[in-house]
C-alpha positions, 0 to 999 in steps of 0.5 A, a space after each residue: 717694214 713695207 715690201 721692197 719692189 724687185 729691181 727697184 732703184 735706190 731711192 733717196 731724199 732730195 738731198 741724196 740720203 738713201 732710204 730702202 722703201 718709198 712706201 714706208 712711214 715711221 710710227 711709235 707703237 707696240 709693234 702692231 703694223 696698224 696702230 701707233 702714232 705717226 712721227 714728225 721726225 719722219 723726214 721721208 713722209 713730211 717731205 713727200 707731203 710738203 712737196 705734193 702741196 707745192 707741185 703746181 705752179 700758177 696756171 697760165 691765165 690764157 693758153 693753159 691747155 697745150 701740146 708741145 714738141 722739140 724739133 729743128 728749123 732749117 733754112 731752105 731759101 736764103 734771105 740774107 739780103 733782108 736780114 742779118 739774123 743767122 738762123 734765117 741765112 744760109 741754105 741748110 742752116 739748122 737750129 734747135 726749136 721748142 714749140 707749144 700749141 695751145 687753146 686760149 681761154 679754157 683751163 688746163 683740163 679742158 678738151 683739145 677740140 674746143 672752139 678757140 684760136 690756137 696759140 702757136 709759140 716757137 722758141 728757136 735756139 740760135 748762136 746769137 741767143 733765143 728767138 721767140 715767136 708767139 703767134 696765133 692760128 689765125 692771121 688777125 686779132 680781135 683788138 688793136 688797142 692793148 688796153 683792151 687785151 685783158 678785157 678780151 680774154 676775160 670775155 672768153 673765159 668764165 663768168 665771175 659770178 656763175 663760174 660758167 662759160 658765158 656766151 653773153 659776155 663774149 658777144 657783148 664784148 665783140 658787138 661793142 668792139 667791132 674792129 675784131 669782126 674779121 678775127 671773130 669770123 675766122 674763129 666761128 668758121 671751121 678754122 676755129 676747130 682744127 683737126 689736130 695740132 699737126 694741121 694748125 698754121 701759125 701766123 705772126 699777126 704782128 708786123 716785124 722788122 727784118 733789119 741789116 747792120 747798115 740801118 736798112 730794114 723791111 717790114 715783114 709778117 711770118 706764116 708757118 703753114 702746115 705741110 699736113 694741110 690746114 684741115 679742120 673739124 665741123 662743129 659736130 665733130 669737135 663737140 663729139 671728140 670733146 666728149 669722147 676723146 678730150 685729149 685727142 690733139 695731145 695723143 695725136 701729136 705724141 703718137 705721130 712723133 713717137 712713130 717717126 711720122 714727124 710733122 712739118 711746117 713751111 715758113 713763109 714771109 711777106 715783105 713790105 718796104 717802108 715806102 710801101 707802108 707809108 701809102 698802103 691802104 691799111 695801117 701796117 701796124 694794125 693787127 686786125 688787118 692782113 696783107 692780101 697775098 695778091 699785094 705781098 706774095 708769100 716767100 718761102 724761107 725754111 722748114 720746121 720739123 717736130 722730131 722729139 717728144 718732151 722727156 717730161 711734159 712739166 719740165 719741157 712744156 709747162 715751164 717753157 716761157 715765150 715772149 715777143 720781146 725775145 729777139 735776135 739781131 736782124 729782127 726788131 719790133 715795129 710800132 704795132 701797139 699790141 706787139 709793144 704791149 706784149 713785149 712787156 706782158 709776156 716776160 712779166 707773166 713768166 716772172 710771176 709763174 716761174 720766178 725771176 730766173 725763168 731763163 735759167 730753166 733747161 727748156 728756156 736756157 739759151 745755147 749761146 753764151 750768156 753773160 748778164 751779171 746785172 741780173 742775178 740773185 733771186 729765187 732758183 739761181 742755178 747758173 753760179 750767179 756770176 761768182 764775184 764779178 761786179 754787179 754794177 755797170 762800168 766797173 774797172 775790175 777784170 771779170 773772173 767768169 770766163 766769157 767769149 763773145 761770139 764773132 759775127 761775120 755781118 757786123 763785127 760782134 754780137 753786141 754791135 749787131 744788137 745795137 744795130 737794131 737801135 737804128 731802126 726805132 725811129 719815132 716821129 715827133 709829136 704830142 702825147 695824148 689819150 687815144 682809142 681807135 674808132 671802128 670804121 667801115 674799113 674794119 669790115 672790108 676784110 671780113 666781107 672778103 672772107 665771107 664772099 671769097 673764102 667761105 663762099 668758094 666752097 659749097 656748105 662753108 657759109 651755111 656751116 659758119 652761120 650754124 656755128 654762130 647761131 649755136 653759140 649765140 642762142 646760149 647768150 641772153 637775147 639782150 645781145 642778139 640784136 646788136 650781133 645781127 647788126 654787126 654781121 649785117 655790116 659784113 653782108 646783109 644776107 649774113 646778118 639775116 641768115 644768122 637772125 633766122 637761125 637764132 630767132 624762132 619763127 614768128 618771135 621778135 629778138 
């Protein structure tokens, strides 16, 4: 018999059968503690080993490394004139939240401070259902055609033959898909290495609709700005921390919340009328473009605060599932092609990783009443499976499961409000055709503004940007150098030349 821990709890099997010691295993022997055959009848041993082999669920293909926290969102500026979404209306209105901030390409065991865009996912638990925001730490994206989305992510991950991070594949992708030059420049500026998760902003990138039950709507972009400041690391600082303290962001956020130093963000929106969208300089559904603040100023809406660490990282954060398709009445998707594609891809990824009933997990489960009897059965159904209620539409039988439809002051009831969103999805008649976007000089205009007006406003920022690009590009094969120099020359001739000088040894041709 093994020794029993002092003050140990009563251990049981997963089925509740008690056993005295979690370290013992059954043997058939002559009484010697080190001899004898292990027994297949030892349920305690078999279940322990079998569960261990199945502890890992599939890792996210992207956004595998992350920090997370619970919190609340509070409305500070009422915008009921723009939307009927309850969580955005009424000063002082508070909603429970769960946030996950992640790197993109690296795996779960990678360093927190690696150069990467950060995913910035937020789940808001409202009385009208869950509202998910699946944002990024930069306001623009690398592509605008959704069919390129998997290729983009593969180019930032490991080479299929060497299994090494490969600079050549990254630069080869981007010099042949130059519509993402603005996002690429943000990545290689110091915004690509935030100081901590607490100092990271979250941007929708996508254009959404803020809707009203009467059919009116406005286009909007969302910005969560860190109240700690958008502080960053230099490349040298990030590399040093990756070696010395690879869990730096994880520890920083956990320790800050544990100490009561709750980080917070201010939510701002930019708002555009449909009429303005028709004549605006840039396509408002193009995720590679921002709306300059001079044209559409930031309007404050509310405050997000992280105030509680996960009780268990796997249960609360690893199993969390976020999707742009999860919207409440008062918000609706626009015709943004990347948004439309992500609305399928993200819940599909959750079904693969967590099973078809992932919405029933505690970290994803809505606080609002849920009655969805046409989605039932499947692995891990834990909600009672709607008992004997009909599992087909338009039944004349009375449901047995009690369910109360919440009232809605803005539109009569929850379902009427939801259906109001359908009024906003107007499609222009036209023909179906194969399409891919072309790169034009307009794709370099905002990148040029970033180079001249953002990086150029403070001494040293342009020089460090050139250094960041050069350090990474030197690791790529020379075959992609010349195209990369040409791409940055289209932003600004002096930029392309500066990168060339930093990469190519003096007197040597690229």
